[in-house]
PAKOL-513154 format. One line per 2 residues: their letters; for each residue x, y, z of C-alpha. Coordinates in steps of 0.5 Angstrom, whole numbers, plus 500, padded with zeros to 3 digits. Each point is the difference from the previous one (the first is absolute). Example, Ala and Ser with C-alpha at 12.3 -4.5 7.8 and 13.67 -1.06 7.14 Angstrom:
AS = 525:491:516  502:507:498
END
This chain:
MT = 393:530:578  508:499:498
IL = 500:496:493  508:496:500
RT = 503:500:494  501:492:498
KE = 508:501:502  499:503:506
MK = 495:495:502  505:495:497
EA = 506:502:505  496:501:507
LS = 498:493:498  506:497:499
RL = 502:504:506  495:497:504
IE = 500:492:497  509:501:502
EI = 498:502:507  496:495:501
WV = 505:495:498  506:502:504
KR = 496:500:506  497:493:498
VN = 508:497:500  503:505:506
SS = 493:497:505  501:493:497
LN = 509:499:498  500:492:500
GG = 494:500:497  502:505:495
KK = 505:496:497  495:496:497
YL = 498:507:496  507:501:499
NV = 502:493:497  494:500:495
S = 501:508:497
END
């Protein structure tokens, strides 16, 4: 098994979270406005 460095894991995790977040917003633009207003 390959053990990833902490930095690499953080980058991969950030990328994954960003992809999921973008997909959620794109799949529900109307509902996504709520999230945009919060942030």
